[in-house]
C-alpha positions in Angstrom: 82.0 119.0 81.0 82.7 116.9 77.9 83.9 118.8 74.8 80.8 118.1 72.8 78.6 119.5 75.6 80.9 122.6 76.0 80.7 123.4 72.3 76.9 123.1 72.4 76.7 125.3 75.6 78.9 127.9 73.9 76.6 128.0 70.9 73.4 128.2 72.9 74.7 130.9 75.3 76.8 133.1 73.0 75.9 132.1 69.5 79.5 131.1 68.8 79.9 127.9 66.9 83.0 125.8 67.8 83.4 122.2 66.8 84.1 119.6 69.5 87.5 119.0 67.9 88.4 122.7 68.2 87.2 122.9 71.7 89.3 119.9 72.6 92.4 121.3 70.9 92.1 124.8 72.5 91.4 123.4 75.9 94.4 121.1 75.8 96.6 123.9 74.5 95.5 126.2 77.4 96.1 123.4 80.0 99.5 122.6 78.6 100.5 126.2 78.8 99.5 126.3 82.5 101.4 123.1 83.1 104.5 124.7 81.6 104.1 127.8 83.8 103.7 125.8 87.0 106.6 123.5 86.1 108.9 126.4 85.5 107.7 128.0 88.8 108.4 124.8 90.7 112.0 124.6 89.2 112.5 128.3 90.2 111.3 127.7 93.8 113.6 124.7 94.2 116.6 126.5 92.7 116.3 129.9 94.4 114.3 129.0 97.6 112.3 132.3 97.8 110.5 133.2 101.0 107.0 132.0 101.1 104.1 134.4 101.8 102.4 134.4 105.2 100.0 131.5 105.5 96.9 131.1 107.5 97.1 130.5 111.3 96.0 126.8 111.0 96.5 124.8 107.7 95.8 121.2 107.0 97.1 119.3 104.0 96.2 115.9 102.6 97.3 113.9 99.6 96.0 110.8 97.9 95.8 109.0 94.5 93.0 108.1 92.1 93.1 105.9 89.0 92.0 107.2 85.6 91.5 105.2 82.4 94.0 105.7 79.6 94.2 104.6 76.0 94.8 101.0 75.1 93.3 99.6 78.3 95.9 101.2 80.6 95.3 103.0 83.9 97.3 105.8 85.5 97.4 107.1 89.1 96.6 110.8 89.5 98.0 112.2 92.7 96.2 115.1 94.3 97.2 117.5 97.1 94.4 119.4 99.0 95.3 122.3 101.2 92.7 124.0 103.5 92.4 126.5 106.3 91.1 125.3 109.6 88.9 127.9 111.4 86.4 127.9 114.2 82.7 128.0 113.4 80.9 131.3 114.1 78.0 129.7 116.0 80.0 127.3 118.1 83.6 128.4 119.0 84.4 124.8 120.1 83.8 123.4 116.7 86.2 123.7 113.7 85.7 123.3 110.0 88.0 123.5 106.9 87.5 126.2 104.2 89.4 127.8 101.3 90.4 124.4 100.0 92.7 124.4 96.9 94.0 121.5 94.8 97.0 120.4 92.9 96.9 117.2 90.7 99.3 115.5 88.3 99.7 112.2 86.6 103.3 111.6 87.7 105.3 109.4 90.1 105.6 110.3 93.7 109.0 111.9 93.6 108.0 114.1 90.6 104.8 115.0 92.4 106.8 116.1 95.5 108.7 118.6 93.3 105.8 119.9 91.2 103.5 120.5 94.2 106.0 123.1 95.5 104.0 125.7 93.6 100.8 125.0 95.7 102.7 124.6 99.0 104.6 127.9 98.4 101.4 129.7 97.4 99.5 128.7 100.5 102.5 129.8 102.7 102.9 126.6 104.8 106.4 127.6 105.6 105.2 130.6 107.7 102.0 129.1 109.0 102.1 128.7 112.8 100.2 125.4 112.8 100.2 122.7 110.1 98.8 119.2 110.1 99.1 116.4 107.5 96.2 114.0 107.5 97.3 111.1 105.3 96.8 107.4 105.0 99.7 105.1 105.9 101.3 105.0 102.4 105.1 105.4 102.5 105.2 108.0 99.7 102.9 110.2 101.7 105.2 110.2 104.7 108.1 111.1 102.3 105.9 113.8 100.9 105.3 115.3 104.3 109.0 115.2 105.1 109.8 117.0 101.9 107.4 119.9 102.3 106.8 120.4 106.0 108.7 118.5 108.7 107.0 120.5 111.5 103.6 119.3 110.4 101.5 117.2 112.9 101.0 113.8 111.3 97.5 112.3 111.6 96.7 108.8 110.3 93.4 108.9 108.5 90.9 107.4 110.9 89.0 105.3 108.3 92.4 103.7 107.3 93.1 102.8 111.0 89.5 101.5 111.3 90.0 99.3 108.3 93.0 97.6 110.0 91.1 97.0 113.2 88.1 95.6 111.2 90.4 93.1 109.5 91.7 92.0 112.9 88.2 91.6 114.3 87.1 89.5 111.3 90.2 87.3 111.6 89.5 86.7 115.3 85.7 86.2 115.3 84.7 85.6 111.7 83.5 88.0 109.0 80.0 89.3 109.5 79.4 87.7 112.8 77.6 89.6 115.6 80.6 89.0 117.9 83.0 90.6 115.4 80.7 93.5 114.8 80.4 94.2 118.5 84.2 93.8 119.1 85.0 96.1 116.1 82.6 98.8 117.2 83.8 98.9 120.7 87.5 99.1 119.7 86.9 101.9 117.2 85.0 103.9 119.8 87.9 103.3 122.2 90.5 104.4 119.6 88.6 107.6 118.7 87.9 108.8 122.3 90.7 107.2 124.3 93.6 106.9 122.0 95.6 103.9 120.7 97.7 102.8 123.7 95.3 100.5 125.5 94.1 99.1 122.2 97.6 98.2 121.1 98.3 96.5 124.4 95.2 94.4 123.9 96.2 93.5 120.4 99.7 92.4 121.6 98.1 90.0 124.1 95.8 88.6 121.3 98.9 88.1 119.2 100.5 85.9 121.8 97.3 83.9 122.1 96.8 83.6 118.3 100.3 83.6 116.7 98.9 81.8 113.7 96.7 84.7 112.5 98.7 86.4 109.8 96.3 89.4 109.5 96.6 90.1 113.2 100.4 90.2 113.0 100.5 92.4 109.8 97.9 94.9 111.0 99.3 95.1 114.5 102.7 96.0 113.0 101.1 98.6 110.8 99.3 100.3 113.8 102.3 100.1 116.1 104.4 101.9 113.5 101.9 104.7 113.4 100.9 104.9 117.1 101.8 108.5 117.5 99.6 109.4 114.5 96.5 107.9 116.1 96.2 110.2 119.2 92.7 111.1 118.0 91.4 112.6 121.3 94.2 115.1 121.3 93.9 115.9 117.6 90.1 116.6 118.0 90.7 118.7 121.0 93.1 120.9 119.0 90.5 121.3 116.3 92.2 119.1 113.6 90.2 116.8 111.3 91.0 113.2 111.8 89.9 112.0 108.3 91.2 112.8 104.9 87.8 113.4 103.5 89.1 116.7 102.1 91.3 115.0 99.5 88.9 112.1 99.0 86.3 114.7 97.9 89.0 116.4 95.8 89.6 113.1 94.0 85.9 113.0 93.0 85.5 116.7 92.3 88.7 117.4 90.4 89.6 114.1 88.9 86.8 111.6 88.6 84.0 113.9 87.6 85.8 115.0 84.5 88.2 112.1 83.7 86.2 109.0 84.6 83.0 109.6 82.6 81.3 106.8 80.7 83.4 105.6 77.8 86.3 108.0 78.5 89.8 106.9 77.7 92.5 109.6 77.8 95.8 110.0 75.9 98.5 110.2 78.6 99.9 113.5 77.4 96.4 115.1 77.7 95.7 114.2 81.3 97.9 116.8 83.0 96.6 119.7 80.9 93.1 118.8 81.9 94.0 118.4 85.5 95.7 121.8 85.6 92.6 123.5 84.4 90.4 121.5 86.7 92.6 122.6 89.6 92.1 126.3 89.1 88.4 125.9 88.4 87.7 123.8 91.5 90.0 126.1 93.6 88.1 129.3 92.5 91.2 130.8 90.9 90.2 131.1 87.3 90.0 134.9 87.2 93.5 135.2 88.5 95.2 132.4 86.6 93.6 132.8 83.2 95.4 136.0 82.3 98.7 134.1 82.9 97.6 131.3 80.6 96.5 133.8 77.9 99.8 135.6 78.1 101.7 132.2 77.8 99.6 131.3 74.8 100.4 134.6 73.1 104.1 134.2 73.8 104.1 130.7 72.3 102.3 131.9 69.2 104.8 134.7 68.8 107.7 132.2 69.1 106.2 130.0 66.5 105.8 132.9 64.1 109.4 134.0 64.7 110.7 130.5 64.0 108.6 130.3 60.8 109.9 133.7 59.6 113.5 132.7 60.3 113.0 129.4 58.5 111.7 131.3 55.4 114.6 133.8 55.6 117.2 131.1 55.7 115.5 129.3 52.8 115.7 132.5 50.6 119.2 133.4 51.5 120.8 130.0 51.2 122.4 129.2 47.7 120.7 126.5 45.6 121.9 123.0 46.2 124.5 121.9 43.7 123.4 119.4 41.0 125.5 116.3 41.3 127.7 115.7 38.2 126.8 112.6 36.3 129.8 110.6 34.9 129.3 110.2 31.2 130.6 107.1 29.7 132.5 107.5 26.4 130.9 105.8 23.6 132.8 104.9 20.4 130.6 105.4 17.3 131.7 103.5 14.1 130.4 105.1 11.0 129.9 103.0 7.8 129.2 106.0 5.6 131.9 106.8 3.0 133.2 110.4 2.8 131.2 112.7 0.5 128.4 110.2 0.3 124.9 111.7 0.6 122.4 109.9 2.7 119.0 109.3 1.2 116.1 111.5 2.4 113.6 109.7 4.5 110.3 109.2 2.8 107.2 110.4 4.4 104.6 107.7 4.5 101.3 108.8 3.0 102.3 112.5 2.4 100.9 115.4 4.3 97.8 114.6 6.3 94.7 116.6 6.2 91.7 116.5 8.5 88.7 114.6 7.3 85.7 116.3 5.7 83.6 116.0 8.9 86.4 117.1 11.3 85.3 120.0 13.5 88.3 122.1 12.7 87.1 122.4 9.1 84.1 124.3 10.4 86.1 126.7 12.5 86.7 130.2 10.9 90.4 129.5 10.3 89.7 126.0 9.0 87.1 127.1 6.5 89.4 129.8 5.1 92.3 127.3 4.7 90.4 124.4 3.2 87.9 126.2 1.1 87.9 125.4 -2.6 89.8 128.1 -4.4 87.9 129.5 -7.5 89.8 130.2 -10.7 90.8 133.8 -11.1 88.8 136.0 -13.5 90.5 137.2 -16.7 
């Protein structure tokens, strides 16, 4: 929630008054401490390669990006990783659903995101999970992300992205919004979902030879052919895997957009990752386990600041005073016109000694009255 609302909520529930500025400062400090902890952990994992814990029997991961507004009219892409456990439903053993979804988000480039997300990949134990699937769209950085973290993962192209490519082909062939294009698109999507991509790709190749002038047909066909193995949707559904990246799409809204894309919000770039770090543990239901680590990190940082301040004061007291720079004095020759043994005239005081006026307040003070009172002649 916004800082103003959080401060009001804290006052109404606990009777503790905290200004919105203090709430903002403390929240950002806690988030920055957790970012530091996770960054150090990612560096340690990459350096030492410790064994991962045992993961769930069936894990699915998905990553995507979302834009957030920054200061001075800029926008930044926040990348989010969602990891979930795929299990069978209790009522129908043939149906599967995803639970225990956790998130990791950062405002960084794709290579840096690969490295930092090691903490979540390691924590969920993908290394020792028997079955792992990566449901992604066709972006190149997502393929590199999957290669970096789990080469054994089954790669599934997000079905809505494949449907978008087929829709563009149908509109290029039969016109946008026409009944013929709608019928053609619907039939081909049903075919792709229940029969797989191979017959559809053969049909698209034949259409390419008939309509070589259609640029959208050529581009989208090349895109789909490159990812043909990732579109075997009948097999994926049979194995219980999701064929859409709705898990991370919902994560973008829940983790990122709900908090960082409110009306009139524009964020300082340095404050985005601290907020994302706290949103991750809140939306992943890990606050009770992660907050003690954040509190300990904040205490250590406070102790470090106090030690640095004491050391600074100690050095200031023990160091000698700074030397005063010597000023070069110019020699001045003084020519005296006074003869030896000649006495100089005494300066005259203009007006003689001055006395306060008759109405001066000092005359009415006890000391003033005693000093300036008229002296009476002594008695014989």
